[in-house]
SETORKOL-542558 format. One line per 4 residues: their letters; for each residue x, z, y of C-alpha. Coordinates in pm, 1 decimal. Layout:
BEGIN
a) X:Z:Y | ...
//
This chain:
BEGIN
mafq) 12908.9:5797.3:15360.7 | 13171.3:6059.3:15437.4 | 13142.0:6244.5:15771.8 | 13452.9:6234.2:15987.2
fdsr) 13595.9:6328.3:16323.1 | 13922.8:6241.2:16501.4 | 14170.2:6475.7:16656.7 | 14533.4:6540.1:16745.1
vrys) 14749.3:6829.2:16629.1 | 14755.8:7085.7:16908.8 | 15029.7:7323.7:17008.0 | 14798.5:7614.3:16915.3
emgt) 14754.1:7471.0:16560.9 | 15125.8:7444.1:16464.4 | 15386.7:7676.0:16335.4 | 15753.8:7727.8:16433.5
drrl) 15834.5:7394.2:16248.5 | 15597.9:7210.1:16495.9 | 15369.6:7117.2:16207.7 | 15005.3:7201.4:16125.5
tlgs) 14977.6:7543.7:15963.4 | 14783.1:7597.0:15645.9 | 14524.0:7805.1:15825.6 | 14477.3:7536.7:16088.0
lvny) 14435.4:7276.3:15809.3 | 14157.5:7476.4:15660.2 | 13998.8:7523.8:15997.8 | 13987.4:7142.0:16032.5
fqdc) 13816.8:7120.3:15698.0 | 13550.1:7383.5:15772.6 | 13497.1:7247.0:16119.6 | 13434.4:6902.9:15966.9
stfq) 13167.0:7038.3:15729.9 | 13012.6:7241.5:16015.2 | 12986.9:6933.7:16235.0 | 12819.5:6741.7:15954.4
selc) 12579.3:7022.8:15894.5 | 12489.0:7047.8:16262.8 | 12441.7:6665.9:16283.7 | 12208.0:6649.3:15979.3
gqgi) 11987.7:6945.6:16094.1 | 12138.1:7200.8:15855.2 | 12351.9:7384.0:16093.6 | 12387.3:7752.9:16185.4
dalr) 12048.9:7786.8:16356.6 | 11864.1:7620.4:16072.9 | 12026.7:7849.9:15820.7 | 11954.7:8163.4:16035.0
qrhq) 11590.2:8065.1:16047.1 | 11573.4:8064.0:15672.0 | 11789.7:8382.1:15653.1 | 12054.2:8185.2:15461.3
awlv) 12424.2:8105.8:15480.2 | 12675.0:7902.0:15293.8 | 12976.8:8092.4:15171.3 | 13281.7:7937.9:15026.2
lswq) 13390.6:8064.2:14682.3 | 13705.3:7867.6:14626.4 | 13954.7:7618.9:14777.0 | 14187.1:7390.5:14587.0
ieil) 14404.6:7201.3:14842.0 | 14678.6:6950.7:14776.6 | 14920.2:6905.8:15064.3 | 15116.4:6578.3:15073.4
rrpv) 15246.7:6609.5:15437.1 | 15165.6:6838.5:15723.3 | 15122.5:6648.5:16051.1 | 15333.4:6720.3:16355.4
lgek) 15252.2:6816.4:16717.2 | 15049.9:6551.3:16896.0 | 15002.2:6334.1:16579.7 | 14654.6:6162.2:16558.5
iiak) 14460.8:6282.5:16254.6 | 14117.5:6217.5:16092.9 | 13928.7:6486.2:15901.2 | 13667.1:6375.7:15648.8
twpy) 13422.1:6547.4:15418.8 | 13137.3:6485.7:15179.9 | 12938.5:6678.2:14918.4 | 12960.3:6541.2:14573.2
afka) 12727.5:6764.2:14383.1 | 12465.5:7046.1:14404.3 | 12374.9:7272.1:14106.6 | 12124.2:7552.0:14139.9
fygy) 12284.3:7787.1:14402.6 | 12611.9:7587.5:14432.8 | 12741.6:7308.2:14654.5 | 13059.0:7111.8:14570.2
rhfv) 13238.3:6946.8:14857.2 | 13556.7:6737.9:14905.6 | 13774.2:6714.3:15211.8 | 14050.4:6477.4:15329.9
lede) 14291.7:6485.0:15618.4 | 14440.0:6144.8:15703.1 | 14687.5:6008.7:15946.6 | 14620.0:5735.5:16208.2
eggc) 14679.2:5464.9:15950.7 | 14447.6:5615.5:15689.6 | 14729.5:5768.2:15477.5 | 14629.3:6088.2:15298.4
lara) 14788.7:6400.6:15436.9 | 14585.4:6657.3:15238.6 | 14287.9:6660.6:15012.2 | 14068.9:6943.3:14893.9
nsvw) 13799.5:7052.4:14654.3 | 13575.4:7345.8:14736.3 | 13288.5:7540.0:14581.4 | 13018.1:7701.9:14795.2
vlmd) 12717.8:7913.7:14731.9 | 12396.8:7943.6:14928.6 | 12320.1:8308.9:15001.3 | 12010.2:8488.2:15114.9
tdtg) 12143.9:8700.9:15403.6 | 11878.5:8963.5:15365.6 | 11924.4:9029.4:14997.9 | 12283.2:8925.6:14962.1
rpvk) 12189.6:8725.5:14656.8 | 12230.7:8345.7:14582.0 | 11927.2:8123.4:14642.4 | 11850.2:7779.2:14491.3
vppk) 11938.4:7491.6:14722.8 | 11613.1:7365.6:14878.9 | 11497.5:7000.5:14832.6 | 11520.8:6942.9:15204.6
vlkd) 11896.9:7034.2:15199.9 | 11947.8:6799.7:14904.9 | 11792.3:6514.0:15097.2 | 11993.1:6581.5:15416.4
yple) 12327.9:6565.8:15241.0 | 12395.9:6238.8:15076.4 | 12627.9:6262.5:14781.0 | 12942.6:6066.6:14748.9
prle) 13183.0:6021.3:14443.5 | 13430.9:6278.3:14338.9 | 13794.7:6247.8:14429.6 | 14057.8:6216.1:14157.2
mref) 14220.6:6552.9:14164.1 | 14371.3:6782.8:13910.9 | 14113.7:7038.9:13813.5 | 14190.9:7405.2:13817.3
prki) 13960.9:7699.8:13716.7 | 13778.7:7845.1:14025.5 | 13893.6:8197.7:13929.5 | 14258.6:8287.3:13980.7
qepe) 14421.8:8541.0:13748.0 | 14618.9:8779.9:13970.4 | 14958.1:8848.9:13795.3 | 15057.0:9201.9:13706.8
ggke) 15359.4:9377.9:13861.9 | 15298.7:9263.7:14223.3 | 15455.8:9447.9:14517.3 | 15209.1:9642.0:14734.5
qeaf) 15271.7:9581.1:15107.3 | 15175.1:9777.8:15411.6 | 14799.7:9801.3:15464.3 | 14630.9:9682.0:15786.8
pvak) 14276.1:9686.5:15933.9 | 14050.2:9388.7:15985.8 | 14038.6:9283.9:16351.1 | 13753.9:9148.7:16564.4
aqid) 13927.5:8811.2:16604.0 | 13907.2:8759.4:16219.5 | 13522.2:8789.8:16204.6 | 13303.0:8486.9:16206.0
tngh) 12928.8:8423.7:16267.7 | 12838.4:8559.6:15924.8 | 12971.3:8902.6:16020.3 | 13267.8:8905.6:15784.8
vnns) 13634.1:8771.5:15774.9 | 13641.0:8400.1:15801.2 | 13778.8:8220.0:15500.9 | 14069.8:8075.9:15677.4
qyir) 14170.6:8415.2:15806.0 | 14257.6:8528.1:15446.8 | 14493.7:8231.8:15420.0 | 14658.4:8337.3:15746.0
maee) 14698.0:8691.6:15613.7 | 14851.2:8566.3:15288.5 | 15096.5:8321.3:15461.6 | 15269.9:8622.7:15612.6
ylpd) 15424.7:8699.0:15274.4 | 15568.2:8349.7:15198.7 | 15947.8:8323.8:15183.7 | 16114.3:8162.9:15490.1
gfet) 16117.1:7783.2:15454.0 | 15851.6:7785.6:15179.4 | 15676.1:7443.9:15162.1 | 15328.6:7468.9:15001.5
etlr) 15228.7:7175.0:14789.9 | 14911.1:7323.2:14632.4 | 14700.6:7600.1:14775.7 | 14431.4:7772.2:14573.2
veyr) 14202.5:8049.9:14705.7 | 13934.9:8261.0:14523.8 | 13695.9:8466.4:14738.2 | 13564.2:8768.6:14567.9
sqar) 13424.3:9013.6:14831.7 | 13346.9:9009.7:15196.4 | 13574.1:9211.0:15423.4 | 13420.0:9336.3:15743.0
lhdt) 13543.1:9470.3:16069.6 | 13775.0:9775.6:16037.8 | 13792.5:9739.3:15658.8 | 14150.6:9797.5:15526.2
ivpv) 14342.7:9511.0:15361.8 | 14611.7:9602.1:15112.1 | 14822.0:9297.2:15023.2 | 14986.3:9277.2:14672.2
vheq) 15250.5:9002.9:14644.8 | 15381.9:8846.9:14321.3 | 15655.2:8574.6:14328.6 | 15757.0:8371.6:14027.2
dgtv) 15884.9:8015.4:13960.8 | 15781.9:7851.4:14281.2 | 15453.4:8032.1:14299.8 | 15350.9:8305.4:14534.4
tvgl) 15024.5:8490.3:14465.2 | 14882.1:8725.1:14728.4 | 14600.4:8955.7:14630.2 | 14418.7:9091.2:14937.5
hgsg) 14277.7:9422.8:14816.1 | 14053.1:9680.5:14967.3 | 13985.9:10042.4:14883.5 | 13932.5:10139.1:14520.9
rtvy) 13911.2:9834.5:14294.6 | 13780.0:9594.3:14552.8 | 13954.4:9257.6:14583.6 | 13857.6:9042.5:14881.2
avvm) 14051.5:8732.4:14794.3 | 14337.8:8597.0:14582.3 | 14550.8:8326.7:14741.1 | 14803.4:8126.7:14539.0
ftgh) 15071.3:7908.2:14692.2 | 15268.4:7673.4:14478.4 | 15568.3:7479.8:14616.4 | 15938.3:7509.2:14698.9
vree) 16168.2:7659.0:14954.6 | 16317.0:7385.5:15173.2 | 16697.0:7365.2:15176.5 | 16862.1:7497.8:15493.1
gakd) 16905.1:7211.7:15737.5 | 16652.4:6987.9:15571.2 | 16459.1:6770.7:15818.8 | 16084.5:6790.6:15846.3
s) 15895.2:6489.1:15713.1
//
């Protein structure tokens, strides 16, 4: 059975259009999986005792409609497969009537926090997370090819507020960084993210932005040849004066 929790869109979670931001959407998804993990005994403390952590490798999110301020919503999640080091998990955000607002596929890896290497998912973890069927979603490769010819933007340092309990930039923060380079009025329909390296406090982020045919790709680079994440937004620019759905 899928795990779920109910909520309402808060003022702190919306953008200037009074709708849930993409970063807040991803926060709902990761909060939902965290609540499930805590409930089944596989939460943060249990992972720390084993010197392990789940890290997300990629997101594929389809956005049908972003809910508005005060709207009642339901976040749901379930794992659908485990293979060696990897966990595969779906997420859904629904409205009060059960209509789908957004759905996501995600790939995670279980890491040894001492060695920094992947570890095989233990049998106890497999037992505590009941599997559910896969969603019908278009499948994209996990890796995102960053286009050539992108425009380098002004660099900025990682701030304390962007760091999570694993000691590096939280996955939703990379999406918030990349959102800054979307054209005004851009309506995201599909969001894909590939995480490659872990940015830590005071690391420097160098965004590289490429726009073409309704797609905005933002590479979040570090020093040298390091790439922390690649974020790809596919959608359209809303016509001026168009009403929010």
